[in-house]
LUMDO-688160 format. One record per atom (N, C-alpha, C): residue number from 1; z, y, x; residue in one letter; chain; atom name. Coordinates in steps of 0.2 Angstrom, whole numbers, plus 2048, in hexadecimal, padded with zeros to 3 digits. Layout:
NUM / Z / Y / X / a / A / CA
...
END
This chain:
1 / 9C0 / 695 / F60 / m / A / N
1 / 9BE / 68E / F5D / m / A / CA
1 / 9BB / 690 / F57 / m / A / C
2 / 9B6 / 68C / F55 / v / A / N
2 / 9B2 / 68C / F4F / v / A / CA
2 / 9B2 / 685 / F4C / v / A / C
3 / 9B5 / 685 / F46 / a / A / N
3 / 9B5 / 67F / F42 / a / A / CA
3 / 9B0 / 67F / F3D / a / A / C
4 / 9AD / 679 / F3C / i / A / N
4 / 9A8 / 678 / F37 / i / A / CA
4 / 9AA / 673 / F32 / i / A / C
5 / 9A9 / 675 / F2B / r / A / N
5 / 9AA / 670 / F26 / r / A / CA
5 / 9A5 / 671 / F21 / r / A / C
6 / 9A3 / 66B / F1E / d / A / N
6 / 99E / 66B / F18 / d / A / CA
6 / 9A2 / 66C / F11 / d / A / C
7 / 9A8 / 66A / F11 / d / A / N
7 / 9AB / 66A / F0A / d / A / CA
7 / 9B0 / 670 / F0A / d / A / C
8 / 9AF / 675 / F06 / p / A / N
8 / 9B3 / 67B / F06 / p / A / CA
8 / 9BA / 679 / F02 / p / A / C
9 / 9BA / 673 / EFF / l / A / N
9 / 9C1 / 672 / EFC / l / A / CA
9 / 9C5 / 66D / F00 / l / A / C
10 / 9C3 / 66B / F06 / c / A / N
10 / 9C7 / 667 / F0A / c / A / CA
10 / 9CD / 66B / F0D / c / A / C
11 / 9D2 / 668 / F0F / d / A / N
11 / 9D8 / 66B / F13 / d / A / CA
11 / 9D6 / 66C / F1A / d / A / C
12 / 9D7 / 671 / F1D / d / A / N
12 / 9D5 / 672 / F24 / d / A / CA
12 / 9DB / 676 / F27 / d / A / C
13 / 9DE / 673 / F2D / p / A / N
13 / 9E3 / 677 / F30 / p / A / CA
13 / 9E2 / 67E / F32 / p / A / C
14 / 9DC / 680 / F34 / l / A / N
14 / 9DB / 687 / F36 / l / A / CA
14 / 9DC / 68B / F30 / l / A / C
15 / 9D9 / 68A / F2A / s / A / N
15 / 9DA / 68E / F25 / s / A / CA
15 / 9E1 / 68E / F22 / s / A / C
16 / 9E4 / 688 / F22 / a / A / N
16 / 9EB / 688 / F20 / a / A / CA
16 / 9F0 / 68D / F24 / a / A / C
17 / 9EE / 68D / F2A / k / A / N
17 / 9F3 / 691 / F2E / k / A / CA
17 / 9F0 / 699 / F2E / k / A / C
18 / 9EB / 69A / F2B / g / A / N
18 / 9E8 / 6A1 / F2B / g / A / CA
18 / 9E6 / 6A4 / F31 / g / A / C
19 / 9E5 / 6A0 / F36 / q / A / N
19 / 9E3 / 6A2 / F3D / q / A / CA
19 / 9DB / 6A4 / F3D / q / A / C
20 / 9D7 / 6A0 / F3A / a / A / N
20 / 9D0 / 6A1 / F3B / a / A / CA
20 / 9CD / 6A5 / F35 / a / A / C
21 / 9C8 / 6A9 / F37 / m / A / N
21 / 9C4 / 6AC / F31 / m / A / CA
21 / 9C0 / 6A7 / F2E / m / A / C
22 / 9BE / 6A7 / F28 / i / A / N
22 / 9BA / 6A2 / F24 / i / A / CA
22 / 9B3 / 6A6 / F23 / i / A / C
23 / 9AE / 6A2 / F26 / i / A / N
23 / 9A7 / 6A5 / F25 / i / A / CA
23 / 9A4 / 69F / F21 / i / A / C
24 / 9A1 / 6A1 / F1B / k / A / N
24 / 99E / 69D / F17 / k / A / CA
24 / 996 / 69E / F17 / k / A / C
25 / 992 / 699 / F18 / i / A / N
25 / 98B / 699 / F17 / i / A / CA
25 / 989 / 696 / F11 / i / A / C
26 / 986 / 69A / F0D / l / A / N
26 / 984 / 698 / F06 / l / A / CA
26 / 97D / 696 / F06 / l / A / C
27 / 97B / 690 / F04 / g / A / N
27 / 974 / 68E / F03 / g / A / CA
27 / 974 / 687 / F03 / g / A / C
28 / 96E / 684 / F02 / s / A / N
28 / 96C / 67D / F01 / s / A / CA
28 / 96C / 679 / F07 / s / A / C
29 / 96D / 67C / F0D / g / A / N
29 / 96C / 679 / F13 / g / A / CA
29 / 965 / 679 / F16 / g / A / C
30 / 961 / 67E / F14 / c / A / N
30 / 95A / 67E / F16 / c / A / CA
30 / 95B / 681 / F1D / c / A / C
31 / 955 / 682 / F20 / k / A / N
31 / 954 / 684 / F27 / k / A / CA
31 / 957 / 68B / F28 / k / A / C
32 / 956 / 68F / F23 / k / A / N
32 / 959 / 696 / F24 / k / A / CA
32 / 961 / 696 / F24 / k / A / C
33 / 964 / 692 / F1F / c / A / N
33 / 96B / 691 / F1F / c / A / CA
33 / 96E / 68E / F25 / c / A / C
34 / 96A / 689 / F28 / v / A / N
34 / 96D / 686 / F2F / v / A / CA
34 / 96D / 68C / F34 / v / A / C
35 / 967 / 690 / F34 / a / A / N
35 / 967 / 695 / F39 / a / A / CA
35 / 96C / 69A / F38 / a / A / C
36 / 96E / 69C / F32 / l / A / N
36 / 973 / 6A1 / F31 / l / A / CA
36 / 97A / 69E / F33 / l / A / C
37 / 97B / 697 / F32 / g / A / N
37 / 981 / 694 / F34 / g / A / CA
37 / 982 / 694 / F3C / g / A / C
38 / 97C / 693 / F3F / d / A / N
38 / 97C / 693 / F46 / d / A / CA
38 / 97E / 699 / F49 / d / A / C
39 / 97B / 69F / F46 / n / A / N
39 / 97C / 6A6 / F48 / n / A / CA
39 / 983 / 6A8 / F47 / n / A / C
40 / 986 / 6A6 / F41 / a / A / N
40 / 98D / 6A7 / F40 / a / A / CA
40 / 991 / 6A4 / F45 / a / A / C
41 / 990 / 69E / F47 / r / A / N
41 / 994 / 69A / F4C / r / A / CA
41 / 994 / 69E / F52 / r / A / C
42 / 98E / 6A0 / F54 / a / A / N
42 / 98D / 6A3 / F5B / a / A / CA
42 / 990 / 6AA / F5B / a / A / C
43 / 990 / 6AD / F55 / a / A / N
43 / 993 / 6B4 / F55 / a / A / CA
43 / 99A / 6B3 / F56 / a / A / C
44 / 99D / 6AF / F52 / a / A / N
44 / 9A5 / 6AE / F53 / a / A / CA
44 / 9A7 / 6AC / F5A / a / A / C
45 / 9A3 / 6A7 / F5D / a / A / N
45 / 9A5 / 6A5 / F63 / a / A / CA
45 / 9A4 / 6AB / F68 / a / A / C
46 / 99F / 6AF / F68 / a / A / N
46 / 99E / 6B5 / F6C / a / A / CA
46 / 9A3 / 6BA / F6B / a / A / C
47 / 9A6 / 6BB / F65 / a / A / N
47 / 9AB / 6BF / F64 / a / A / CA
47 / 9B2 / 6BD / F66 / a / A / C
48 / 9B2 / 6B6 / F67 / g / A / N
48 / 9B8 / 6B3 / F69 / g / A / CA
48 / 9BD / 6B3 / F63 / g / A / C
49 / 9BA / 6B3 / F5D / k / A / N
49 / 9BF / 6B2 / F57 / k / A / CA
49 / 9BF / 6AB / F54 / k / A / C
50 / 9C4 / 6A9 / F53 / p / A / N
50 / 9C5 / 6A2 / F50 / p / A / CA
50 / 9C1 / 6A3 / F49 / p / A / C
51 / 9BD / 69E / F47 / a / A / N
51 / 9BA / 69E / F41 / a / A / CA
51 / 9B8 / 697 / F3E / a / A / C
52 / 9B9 / 697 / F38 / e / A / N
52 / 9B7 / 690 / F34 / e / A / CA
52 / 9B1 / 692 / F31 / e / A / C
53 / 9AB / 68E / F32 / i / A / N
53 / 9A5 / 68E / F2F / i / A / CA
53 / 9A5 / 689 / F29 / i / A / C
54 / 9A4 / 68C / F23 / v / A / N
54 / 9A4 / 687 / F1D / v / A / CA
54 / 99D / 688 / F1A / v / A / C
55 / 99A / 682 / F19 / k / A / N
55 / 993 / 681 / F16 / k / A / CA
55 / 995 / 681 / F0E / k / A / C
56 / 992 / 685 / F0A / v / A / N
56 / 993 / 685 / F03 / v / A / CA
56 / 98C / 683 / F00 / v / A / C
57 / 98B / 67E / EFD / t / A / N
57 / 984 / 67C / EFA / t / A / CA
57 / 984 / 67B / EF3 / t / A / C
58 / 98A / 67B / EF0 / d / A / N
58 / 98A / 67B / EE8 / d / A / CA
58 / 987 / 681 / EE5 / d / A / C
59 / 982 / 681 / EE1 / f / A / N
59 / 97F / 687 / EDF / f / A / CA
59 / 983 / 68B / EDA / f / A / C
60 / 988 / 688 / ED6 / a / A / N
60 / 98D / 68B / ED2 / a / A / CA
60 / 991 / 690 / ED7 / a / A / C
61 / 994 / 68D / EDC / d / A / N
61 / 998 / 690 / EE1 / d / A / CA
61 / 994 / 696 / EE4 / d / A / C
62 / 98E / 695 / EE6 / i / A / N
62 / 98A / 69A / EE9 / i / A / CA
62 / 989 / 6A0 / EE4 / i / A / C
63 / 987 / 69E / EDE / a / A / N
63 / 986 / 6A3 / ED8 / a / A / CA
63 / 98D / 6A7 / ED7 / a / A / C
64 / 992 / 6A4 / ED8 / a / A / N
64 / 999 / 6A8 / ED7 / a / A / CA
64 / 99A / 6AE / EDB / a / A / C
65 / 996 / 6AD / EE1 / y / A / N
65 / 996 / 6B3 / EE6 / y / A / CA
65 / 991 / 6B8 / EE4 / y / A / C
66 / 98D / 6B7 / EDF / g / A / N
66 / 988 / 6BC / EDD / g / A / CA
66 / 982 / 6BB / EE1 / g / A / C
67 / 981 / 6B6 / EE5 / v / A / N
67 / 97B / 6B5 / EE9 / v / A / CA
67 / 975 / 6B2 / EE5 / v / A / C
68 / 970 / 6B5 / EE5 / m / A / N
68 / 96A / 6B3 / EE1 / m / A / CA
68 / 964 / 6B0 / EE6 / m / A / C
69 / 965 / 6B2 / EED / s / A / N
69 / 961 / 6B0 / EF2 / s / A / CA
69 / 965 / 6AE / EF8 / s / A / C
70 / 963 / 6A8 / EFA / t / A / N
70 / 967 / 6A5 / F00 / t / A / CA
70 / 963 / 6A6 / F06 / t / A / C
71 / 966 / 6A5 / F0C / p / A / N
71 / 96D / 6A4 / F0D / p / A / CA
71 / 971 / 6AA / F0C / p / A / C
72 / 977 / 6A8 / F0A / g / A / N
72 / 97C / 6AD / F0A / g / A / CA
72 / 982 / 6AD / F0F / g / A / C
73 / 985 / 6B2 / F11 / l / A / N
73 / 98A / 6B2 / F16 / l / A / CA
73 / 990 / 6B6 / F13 / l / A / C
74 / 996 / 6B2 / F13 / v / A / N
74 / 99C / 6B4 / F11 / v / A / CA
74 / 9A1 / 6B4 / F16 / v / A / C
75 / 9A4 / 6BA / F18 / i / A / N
75 / 9AA / 6BA / F1D / i / A / CA
75 / 9B0 / 6BC / F1A / i / A / C
76 / 9B5 / 6B7 / F1A / d / A / N
76 / 9BC / 6B8 / F17 / d / A / CA
76 / 9BB / 6BA / F10 / d / A / C
77 / 9B7 / 6B6 / F0C / e / A / N
77 / 9B6 / 6B7 / F05 / e / A / CA
77 / 9B2 / 6BE / F03 / e / A / C
78 / 9AF / 6C1 / F08 / k / A / N
78 / 9AB / 6C7 / F06 / k / A / CA
78 / 9A4 / 6C5 / F08 / k / A / C
79 / 99F / 6C6 / F02 / l / A / N
79 / 998 / 6C5 / F03 / l / A / CA
79 / 996 / 6CB / F08 / l / A / C
80 / 993 / 6C9 / F0D / v / A / N
80 / 990 / 6CE / F12 / v / A / CA
80 / 988 / 6CE / F12 / v / A / C
81 / 985 / 6C9 / F10 / s / A / N
81 / 97E / 6C8 / F11 / s / A / CA
81 / 97B / 6C3 / F0C / s / A / C
82 / 975 / 6C4 / F0A / s / A / N
82 / 972 / 6BE / F06 / s / A / CA
82 / 96A / 6BF / F06 / s / A / C
83 / 967 / 6BA / F07 / g / A / N
83 / 960 / 6BA / F07 / g / A / CA
83 / 95D / 6BB / F0D / g / A / C
84 / 961 / 6BB / F13 / k / A / N
84 / 95E / 6BC / F19 / k / A / CA
84 / 962 / 6B8 / F1F / k / A / C
85 / 95F / 6B7 / F24 / v / A / N
85 / 962 / 6B4 / F2A / v / A / CA
85 / 964 / 6B9 / F2F / v / A / C
86 / 96A / 6BB / F2F / l / A / N
86 / 96D / 6C0 / F34 / l / A / CA
86 / 96D / 6BD / F3B / l / A / C
87 / 96C / 6C1 / F40 / s / A / N
87 / 96C / 6BF / F47 / s / A / CA
87 / 974 / 6BE / F48 / s / A / C
88 / 975 / 6BB / F4E / a / A / N
88 / 97C / 6BA / F50 / a / A / CA
88 / 97F / 6C1 / F52 / a / A / C
89 / 97B / 6C5 / F55 / e / A / N
89 / 97D / 6CC / F56 / e / A / CA
89 / 97F / 6D0 / F50 / e / A / C
90 / 97B / 6D0 / F4B / d / A / N
90 / 97C / 6D3 / F44 / d / A / CA
90 / 983 / 6D0 / F41 / d / A / C
91 / 984 / 6CA / F41 / i / A / N
91 / 98A / 6C7 / F3F / i / A / CA
91 / 990 / 6C9 / F43 / i / A / C
92 / 98F / 6C9 / F49 / g / A / N
92 / 995 / 6CB / F4D / g / A / CA
92 / 997 / 6D2 / F4C / g / A / C
93 / 993 / 6D7 / F49 / k / A / N
93 / 995 / 6DD / F47 / k / A / CA
93 / 999 / 6DD / F41 / k / A / C
94 / 998 / 6D8 / F3D / l / A / N
94 / 99B / 6D7 / F36 / l / A / CA
94 / 9A2 / 6D4 / F37 / l / A / C
95 / 9A3 / 6D1 / F3D / l / A / N
95 / 9A9 / 6CD / F3E / l / A / CA
95 / 9AE / 6D2 / F40 / l / A / C
END
C-alpha cells in the first residue's frame, strides 16, 4: 500500500502505527518533482513495501534538509538524493 499526502503535518494512521516507510519528495511541485514522486510510488509498490509518499513544498522545510537543488528525495528522514530524478529502479535499490 502506498499512501499519499500533501501536508506533512497531518495525522496519518500509517505513520502513527509505524508500519510504513515515509518517503518525502522535496520540491515546488514541478514536472521533475512529480516524476520523482511517481517513481518513488512505483518503486515502493514493486518492492512490496508499505510507504507513505509526502510532498514537501515549503522552501524552509526543504532547506532544513540541506537541499539547494530540487527535487529532493528523503527516505525515513534520510536525504538520499537531490537535484535529479531517480528512476524507480534506482529508488528501489535505496529502499
